[in-house]
C-alpha positions as CSV (number, residue, x, y, z in Angstrom):
1,M,0.0,0.0,0.0
2,E,2.8,2.4,0.8
3,L,4.4,2.1,-2.6
4,L,1.0,2.7,-4.2
5,L,0.4,5.8,-2.2
6,I,3.9,7.2,-3.2
7,L,3.2,6.6,-6.9
8,V,-0.2,8.2,-6.5
9,G,1.4,11.1,-4.8
10,L,3.8,11.6,-7.7
11,L,1.0,11.6,-10.2
12,V,-1.2,13.9,-8.2
13,G,1.6,16.3,-7.6
14,T,2.4,16.5,-11.2
15,L,-1.2,17.3,-12.1
16,S,-1.4,19.7,-9.2
17,G,1.7,21.7,-10.5
18,F,0.5,21.5,-14.1
19,F,-3.2,22.4,-13.7
20,G,-3.0,24.6,-10.4
21,I,-5.4,22.4,-8.6
22,G,-5.1,20.9,-5.1
23,G,-5.4,17.5,-6.5
24,G,-8.3,16.2,-4.5
25,M,-10.6,15.9,-7.5
26,I,-8.1,13.2,-8.8
27,L,-6.8,11.8,-5.6
28,I,-10.1,11.1,-3.9
29,P,-11.4,8.8,-6.7
30,I,-8.2,7.0,-6.8
31,L,-8.1,6.4,-3.0
32,M,-11.7,5.2,-3.1
33,L,-10.7,2.7,-5.8
34,L,-7.9,1.5,-3.4
35,G,-10.6,0.7,-0.9
36,I,-10.4,3.9,1.2
37,D,-13.7,5.4,2.3
38,I,-14.5,8.9,1.2
39,K,-14.2,10.8,4.5
40,T,-10.7,9.1,5.1
41,A,-9.8,10.1,1.5
42,I,-10.8,13.6,2.0
43,G,-8.5,13.9,5.0
44,I,-5.6,12.4,3.1
45,S,-6.3,14.8,0.2
46,I,-6.2,17.8,2.4
47,I,-2.6,16.9,3.7
48,Q,-1.5,16.5,0.1
49,M,-3.0,19.8,-0.9
50,V,-1.2,21.6,1.9
51,F,2.1,20.4,0.7
52,S,1.6,20.7,-3.1
53,S,-0.1,24.1,-3.0
54,I,2.6,25.8,-0.8
55,Y,5.4,24.5,-2.8
56,G,3.8,25.0,-6.2
57,S,2.9,28.6,-5.4
58,Y,6.5,29.2,-4.4
59,L,7.6,27.9,-7.8
60,N,5.0,29.9,-9.7
61,Y,6.0,33.2,-7.8
62,K,9.6,32.6,-8.6
63,K,8.7,32.2,-12.2
64,G,6.6,35.3,-12.3
65,S,3.1,33.6,-13.1
66,L,1.6,34.3,-9.6
67,I,-0.1,37.7,-9.0
68,L,-0.2,38.2,-5.3
69,G,-2.3,41.3,-4.9
70,E,-6.0,40.2,-5.2
71,G,-5.1,36.6,-4.6
72,I,-4.5,37.5,-0.9
73,W,-8.1,38.6,-0.3
74,V,-9.5,35.5,-2.1
75,G,-7.1,33.4,-0.1
76,V,-8.0,34.8,3.3
77,G,-11.6,34.2,2.5
78,G,-10.9,30.6,1.5
79,F,-8.9,30.3,4.7
80,L,-11.9,31.2,6.9
81,G,-14.3,29.3,4.7
82,G,-12.1,26.2,5.0
83,F,-12.6,26.1,8.7
84,I,-16.5,25.9,8.1
85,G,-16.1,23.4,5.3
86,A,-14.3,20.9,7.5
87,Y,-17.2,20.9,10.0
88,V,-19.8,20.8,7.2
89,S,-18.4,17.4,6.2
90,T,-18.9,16.0,9.7
91,L,-22.7,16.8,9.3
92,V,-23.2,15.2,5.9
93,S,-23.3,11.6,4.9
94,A,-20.7,10.0,2.8
95,K,-23.2,9.3,0.0
96,I,-24.3,13.0,-0.2
97,L,-20.6,14.0,-0.3
98,E,-20.1,11.7,-3.3
99,Y,-23.0,13.3,-5.2
100,L,-21.8,16.8,-4.3
101,F,-18.3,15.9,-5.6
102,L,-19.9,14.3,-8.9
103,S,-21.8,17.7,-9.3
104,L,-18.6,19.7,-8.8
105,L,-16.7,17.8,-11.5
106,I,-19.5,18.2,-14.0
107,F,-19.7,22.0,-13.3
108,A,-15.8,22.3,-13.8
109,L,-16.1,20.5,-17.1
110,Y,-18.9,22.7,-18.3
111,R,-17.2,26.0,-17.2
112,L,-13.8,25.1,-18.8
113,F,-15.4,23.9,-22.0
114,S,-17.4,27.1,-22.4
115,S,-14.6,29.6,-21.4
116,K,-12.9,31.7,-24.0
117,E,-9.1,31.9,-24.3
118,I,-7.7,35.2,-22.9
119,D,-4.0,35.7,-23.3
120,N,-3.5,39.4,-23.8
121,R,-6.2,41.2,-21.9
122,D,-5.8,43.4,-18.7
123,V,-6.8,41.8,-15.4
124,K,-9.9,43.5,-14.0
125,S,-10.1,44.6,-10.4
126,L,-12.8,43.9,-7.9
127,H,-13.4,45.2,-4.5
128,S,-11.4,43.4,-1.8
129,M,-14.7,42.4,0.0
130,V,-16.0,40.9,-3.1
131,L,-12.9,38.7,-3.5
132,F,-12.9,37.9,0.1
133,S,-16.6,36.8,-0.1
134,V,-16.0,34.6,-3.3
135,G,-13.1,33.0,-1.5
136,G,-15.1,32.3,1.5
137,M,-17.9,30.7,-0.3
138,I,-15.5,28.5,-2.4
139,G,-13.6,27.6,0.6
140,I,-16.7,26.2,2.5
141,F,-17.8,24.1,-0.4
142,A,-14.4,22.8,-1.5
143,I,-13.0,21.8,1.9
144,A,-16.3,20.0,2.7
145,L,-15.5,17.9,-0.3
146,G,-11.8,17.6,0.2
147,V,-10.7,19.6,-2.9
148,G,-8.9,22.9,-3.0
149,G,-11.5,24.9,-4.8
150,S,-9.3,26.0,-7.7
151,I,-11.5,24.2,-10.1
152,M,-14.2,26.7,-9.2
153,L,-11.9,29.6,-8.8
154,T,-10.0,29.4,-12.1
155,P,-13.2,29.7,-14.3
156,I,-14.3,32.8,-12.2
157,L,-10.8,34.4,-12.7
158,V,-10.9,33.7,-16.5
159,G,-14.5,34.4,-17.1
160,F,-15.0,37.4,-14.9
161,L,-11.7,38.9,-14.1
162,H,-10.1,38.1,-17.5
163,Y,-6.9,36.5,-16.2
164,P,-4.8,34.7,-18.8
165,I,-5.3,31.0,-18.2
166,K,-1.8,30.3,-16.9
167,K,-1.9,33.0,-14.3
168,A,-5.4,31.9,-13.4
169,V,-4.1,28.5,-12.9
170,S,-1.2,29.9,-10.7
171,A,-3.7,32.0,-8.6
172,G,-6.0,28.9,-8.1
173,L,-3.1,26.9,-6.6
174,F,-2.3,29.8,-4.4
175,F,-5.9,29.8,-3.1
176,V,-5.6,26.2,-2.4
177,A,-2.7,26.9,0.1
178,F,-5.1,29.0,2.2
179,S,-8.1,26.8,2.2
180,S,-6.3,23.5,2.6
181,I,-4.4,24.7,5.6
182,A,-7.6,25.8,7.3
183,G,-9.1,22.5,6.3
184,L,-6.2,20.5,7.8
185,I,-6.5,22.4,11.2
186,S,-10.2,21.7,11.3
187,H,-10.1,18.2,10.2
188,L,-7.3,17.4,12.7
189,S,-9.6,18.7,15.5
190,V,-12.5,16.4,14.5
191,G,-10.2,13.4,13.9
192,H,-10.6,12.8,10.2
193,I,-7.1,12.7,9.2
194,D,-4.9,9.6,8.5
195,L,-1.6,11.2,8.9
196,E,0.6,8.3,8.0
197,K,-1.1,7.7,4.6
198,G,-1.4,11.4,4.0
199,L,2.3,12.1,4.5
200,Y,3.2,9.3,2.1
201,V,1.2,10.9,-0.6
202,A,2.0,14.5,0.3
203,I,5.9,14.1,0.4
204,A,5.9,12.1,-2.9
205,S,3.8,14.9,-4.5
206,L,6.4,17.6,-4.1
207,V,8.5,15.8,-6.7
208,G,5.5,15.9,-8.9
209,V,4.7,19.4,-8.4
210,Y,8.2,20.6,-9.5
211,G,7.7,18.5,-12.8
212,G,4.1,19.9,-13.3
213,V,5.1,23.6,-12.9
214,W,7.9,23.1,-15.4
215,L,5.5,21.5,-17.9
216,K,3.0,24.1,-17.5
217,E,5.5,26.8,-18.6
218,H,6.4,24.8,-21.8
219,V,2.9,24.3,-23.4
220,S,0.5,26.8,-25.1
221,S,-2.6,28.0,-23.4
222,S,-4.8,26.2,-25.9
223,K,-3.1,22.9,-25.2
224,H,-3.2,23.6,-21.5
225,K,-7.0,24.0,-21.6
226,T,-7.5,20.8,-23.6
227,Y,-5.3,18.7,-21.2
228,L,-7.2,20.3,-18.3
229,L,-10.6,19.1,-19.8
230,I,-9.3,15.6,-20.4
231,M,-8.1,15.3,-16.8
232,Y,-11.4,16.4,-15.4
233,G,-13.3,13.8,-17.7
234,I,-11.1,11.0,-16.5
235,A,-11.8,11.9,-13.0
236,L,-15.5,12.1,-13.7
237,L,-15.4,8.6,-15.2
238,I,-13.5,7.2,-12.3
239,L,-16.0,8.6,-9.8
240,I,-19.0,7.3,-11.7
241,K,-17.7,3.8,-12.0
242,K,-17.1,3.8,-8.2
243,M,-20.5,5.2,-7.4
244,F,-22.6,3.4,-9.7
245,L,-20.9,0.2,-10.7
246,G,-18.9,-0.5,-7.6
């Protein structure tokens, strides 16, 4: 099992760095296929997100693709929302969480498919409290499901703030750092974290994150979007198989 968790960590870390996601939307279905229940998988996912998002954001900042200004307000909102989201997960059944997760993946596929490519437009500014509120709502929903929230935030940044897709991806991963740390603290307090399994996945993911960020900088925006849609589609199929076919 330990070797499998390390390999999964490498894979999810690469996807995290390349797509700017926390990795939960891929990691949770895989862990479920390995026989781990969804609530334990959510806890493992949150540990992995803390490691990969902090390291990936550092790499993106060094490469100049991370805009810190507005991201701070969204991130603080996500941090507070993450605390609430962890407690929400204790009040909702595993089956409901699975259906919410399925809905989240379908929403992400739709928004990404319908979004227009933006490479050379100015980034719009929003009031700090609007950004804070957006971050808070995404944080509550995302951490309850064990995902970082970037799959909801990235379409908002591209569709409404006109971020270029690669900078939106970097900002999404930065948001994950805030929401996942809050989620980790909250989940630890309610006992939903398997630290041993989580650390196997998280530490291995750091190697993958480095490779994923490097790959992101070497593909075009159009190909990046196509790969993102493919990745979401695969996660959707895995989850549907687990939920309806066993």
